[in-house]
C-alpha positions in Angstrom: 78.7 101.7 118.0 79.9 98.3 119.9 82.7 96.0 118.6 82.8 92.3 119.3 86.4 90.1 118.6 86.3 87.9 115.7 84.0 84.3 117.0 86.7 82.0 118.7 89.1 84.8 118.5 90.0 85.1 123.0 92.8 88.0 122.1 91.6 91.0 121.5 94.5 92.7 121.1 96.2 90.8 118.0 97.5 92.5 115.6 96.4 92.7 112.3 94.8 93.9 108.8 91.9 95.9 108.5 89.2 97.5 105.9 86.3 98.9 106.8 83.9 98.6 104.2 82.2 102.1 104.3 78.9 103.7 102.7 78.1 106.8 101.7 74.6 107.4 100.8 74.6 110.9 98.6 77.5 112.8 97.5 79.5 115.3 99.8 82.2 117.6 99.5 85.1 116.5 102.3 87.5 118.3 104.0 90.7 116.4 104.5 92.6 118.8 106.7 95.3 120.9 105.1 94.4 118.3 102.0 91.6 120.7 100.9 88.0 119.6 99.3 87.3 116.7 97.7 84.5 115.4 96.2 83.2 112.3 97.4 80.3 110.0 95.2 78.0 108.2 96.8 78.4 104.9 96.7 81.0 102.6 98.8 84.6 102.9 99.9 86.7 100.4 101.1 89.8 101.8 103.7 92.7 99.2 104.3 94.9 100.0 107.3 97.4 98.0 109.5 97.3 97.7 113.3 100.2 96.6 114.5 100.7 98.9 117.8 99.3 98.9 121.3 95.7 97.3 121.2 96.2 95.8 118.1 92.9 95.3 115.5 90.4 96.0 118.4 91.4 99.5 119.3 92.2 100.7 115.7 88.6 99.3 115.0 87.0 101.2 117.8 88.6 103.9 117.3 87.3 103.8 114.1 83.9 103.5 114.6 83.8 105.9 117.5 82.2 109.2 117.5 84.4 111.2 119.5 87.9 112.0 118.1 91.0 113.9 117.3 91.1 113.1 114.0 94.8 112.0 113.1 94.3 110.5 110.0 92.5 111.2 106.5 89.3 108.5 107.2 88.5 110.2 110.1 87.6 113.1 108.0 85.7 111.1 105.9 83.5 108.7 109.0 82.5 112.0 110.5 80.3 113.1 107.2 77.0 112.3 106.7 75.4 110.3 105.7 78.4 107.6 106.4 78.2 104.1 107.7 80.6 101.8 108.3 78.9 98.5 107.1 81.3 96.0 107.4 84.8 95.7 108.7 87.3 92.8 107.4 90.1 91.6 108.6 93.3 89.2 108.6 95.4 88.4 111.9 99.1 88.7 112.0 101.9 91.0 112.4 103.2 91.7 109.0 102.2 94.7 107.6 99.7 93.9 104.6 97.6 97.0 103.9 99.4 97.9 101.0 98.7 94.7 99.4 94.9 95.1 100.6 95.1 98.6 98.5 96.4 97.0 95.7 93.7 94.1 95.5 91.0 97.0 96.5 91.6 98.3 93.0 91.5 95.1 91.3 87.5 94.7 92.4 84.9 95.1 89.7 84.1 99.1 89.1 87.0 100.5 91.7 88.1 103.6 91.3 90.1 106.7 93.0 88.4 109.7 94.5 91.7 111.4 96.7 95.2 110.5 95.6 97.4 109.0 97.6 94.2 108.9 100.5 95.8 107.3 103.3 98.9 106.3 101.8 101.6 109.1 102.7 104.1 106.6 104.1 104.1 103.9 101.4 104.1 104.3 97.3 100.6 103.5 97.3 98.5 105.2 94.4 95.2 105.3 98.1 93.9 103.1 100.6 90.7 104.0 100.0 89.1 102.6 97.0 85.1 103.7 95.9 83.0 101.6 93.9 79.5 101.9 92.3 79.0 98.5 94.0 79.7 96.4 97.0 82.9 95.0 97.3 82.7 91.2 97.4 84.8 89.7 100.7 85.5 86.1 99.1 86.5 88.0 96.4 89.0 90.3 98.0 90.5 87.6 100.1 90.9 86.0 96.8 92.5 88.9 95.6 95.1 89.2 98.6 95.5 85.5 99.4 94.8 86.5 102.7 92.1 84.5 105.2 89.7 87.9 105.4 87.0 87.4 108.1 83.7 90.1 108.9 84.7 91.8 112.5 81.5 91.2 114.1 80.2 94.7 114.7 76.9 94.7 117.3 
């Protein structure tokens, strides 16, 4: 799946915070490297992260959406599971690390729950950076909870 920059944004390498909206069509047992095996119920998942290094948002999102990669983050194990789809990517640009604020906001969404405690949160004190839900997360509601302008990243 190729990605495009946000409409009207010329700098594909801008830093920022992102959320992957993931759909798992059926329940799966997924092995998360050394963390072991976990049952992921069918439904929607919101994974949040920061892209502050070289290449910014474009490089990080492209890596997440690429099928062929070495596993580096816990989310890599989830994204390789079948059937899984990334249906949307939400972003905000800026050099400030916002992923923990976004994780707390995700937990306030309707029907939000944590499947794997501390998932994606090994370098902070968050409960998790992956939040599950039975319903599609609403971007406008999420933006109001974060206080950020959360835009949809165009995917093709």
